[in-house]
N, C-alpha and C positions, 0 to 999 in steps of 0.2 A: 602594630596596627597602622594602616596608612590613613592619612587625612584627605586622600584624593577621592573625589566623587565624580560620577559620570552623569551627564544630563541625558535623560531619555528623550530622544528626538523622534520616536515612532509616533505615527498618527493613527489613532484608533478609529476604525471604520464602523465596527459593530461589536457589541457585547451582549450575550444572552441575558445576564443579570448584572445590573449596575452594582458597583462596590463589592463584587465578589471576584477576588483575584483568580480563582480557579474555574470560573465559569467560562465556557467557550467564547472566544473572541477572534476578531480579524483586525490586523493592523498592517500598516505600510511603513517600511523603514525609510530612513533618510536617503538610502541608496536606491530606493524604489522596489525593494523586494516585498512580496506579500507574505505575511506571517499568519499561520493558523495556530492559536493557542488553545490547547485542550488538556485539562487536568494537570496543569503545571508543565506539560511538554510543549515545545514550540517547533514547528517546521517552517523554515524560511526559504522561499524559492522565488526566482525571477518569474514573471508572468508566463514567459515562454516555456519554462520548465513545468509550471502547473498545467498548461494546455497540453504539453507533451505527455504528461502522466496518463491522460485519457487514452491516447494512442498506445502507450506502453501497456496499459491494463488490457486493452482489447487484444493486443498481440499476445500477451501472456495467457489470456483466456483461450485463444485459438490454439496456442501451443499445448495448453493443458488438455483441451478436447482431443487433440491429435494423440497425445500420450495415453489418454483414457481409452480411446478407440483401439490403439495398438495393444494396450494391456488386455482389454476384453477379447480381442482377436487371439492373443497369445494364450489366454485362459482356455478358449475354445479348442485351440490346437492341443494344449496339454491334456484336456479332458479326453480328446479323441485318442491321444497316445496311450493314456492310462486304460481306456476301454479296450483298445487293441491288445495291450500287454496282458490285461486280465483275461481276455479270451484265449490268448496263446498259452497262458499258464494253466488253463483248465484242462 
C-alpha cells in the first residue's frame, strides 16, 4: 500500500445535497474543465466541449428524423410490394 496521497484541487460550484457524496454536483478542475458528478459517475469536459454537445445533439436528432422518415417510406414501399404480390398470387 502506498503512502502517497493526492490533494483535491477541484472547486465545487454546486451540490444538490450537502454532505452527500452521491448527490449531483458541478465542479471545476484546476485545469479549467467543468465536471458533472451524478451517482458516482463523473463527466469532465472543457467548456467548448459542453457547448458543442448541444450542436451535436441537434445534429443527431436531425439525422434520426431522416432515418425515421426513410424507414417509414421504405415500410410503405414494402406494403405496396406485398399487396401487389398478393394480388398476383390470387
